C-alpha positions as CSV (number, residue, x, y, z in Angstrom):
1,M,-6.0,7.5,-10.1
2,T,-5.3,10.6,-8.6
3,A,-1.5,11.6,-8.8
4,T,-1.8,11.1,-4.9
5,T,-3.2,7.9,-5.6
6,D,0.2,7.1,-8.5
7,T,2.3,8.5,-5.6
8,L,0.6,5.9,-3.3
9,V,0.5,3.0,-5.8
10,V,4.1,3.9,-6.6
11,D,4.8,2.7,-3.1
12,I,3.4,-0.4,-2.3
13,V,5.1,-1.7,-5.6
14,R,8.6,-0.3,-3.7
15,T,8.2,-2.3,-0.9
16,L,6.4,-4.8,-2.0
17,E,9.1,-5.3,-4.5
18,E,11.9,-5.1,-2.6
19,H,10.4,-8.3,-0.7
20,G,10.6,-10.6,-3.2
21,L,7.4,-9.8,-5.1
22,A,7.8,-9.8,-8.9
23,R,5.1,-6.8,-10.9
24,D,4.1,-9.7,-12.5
25,A,2.5,-11.6,-9.6
26,Y,-0.3,-9.3,-8.1
27,Q,-2.7,-6.8,-9.9
28,L,-2.6,-4.5,-7.1
29,G,-7.0,-3.7,-8.6
30,T,-7.8,-7.5,-7.4
31,E,-6.2,-7.2,-3.6
32,F,-8.1,-3.7,-2.7
33,D,-8.4,-0.4,-4.5
34,P,-6.5,1.8,-4.2
35,E,-8.5,4.9,-4.8
36,A,-9.8,4.0,-2.2
37,L,-7.0,3.0,0.5
38,E,-5.5,6.7,-1.4
39,R,-9.0,8.5,-0.2
40,L,-8.6,7.3,3.4
41,V,-5.7,8.0,4.0
42,C,-6.1,11.2,3.5
43,S,-9.0,11.9,4.4
44,A,-7.3,11.1,8.1
45,D,-4.8,12.5,10.9
46,Q,-1.5,11.8,10.6
47,S,-2.0,8.4,13.3
48,I,-4.6,6.2,11.0
49,E,-2.4,2.7,10.1
50,V,-4.3,0.6,7.6
51,R,-3.0,-2.9,7.6
52,L,-3.1,-4.9,4.4
53,E,-1.1,-7.7,2.8
54,V,-0.9,-7.8,-0.7
55,Q,0.1,-12.0,-2.1
56,G,0.8,-12.8,1.0
57,I,3.0,-10.0,2.3
58,P,1.7,-7.4,5.0
59,L,1.9,-4.1,4.6
60,V,1.6,-1.0,6.6
61,V,0.2,1.6,4.8
62,T,0.5,5.8,6.6
63,P,0.3,8.7,4.9
64,D,4.1,9.2,4.9
65,E,5.8,5.4,4.1
66,T,4.3,2.1,3.2
67,R,6.3,-1.0,4.7
68,V,5.8,-3.9,5.4
69,R,4.8,-5.2,8.9
70,R,7.2,-7.1,11.0
71,D,5.3,-9.5,13.8
72,E,4.7,-6.5,16.7
């Protein structure tokens, strides 16, 4: 993994932990490909918004942040 991927993974893990999901409750590599997500987010313009779900927690990943998706 690259430094950017590491940062993205850390942001995702922190966000999941803040919403009650323990680190041992999942493996990101089985939920999605962190390196592919990093390539997608880094190669797109600032308006990209990737939506994914990890163990029932809906996330939004942008170049600037990772957050839990709220019903919109």
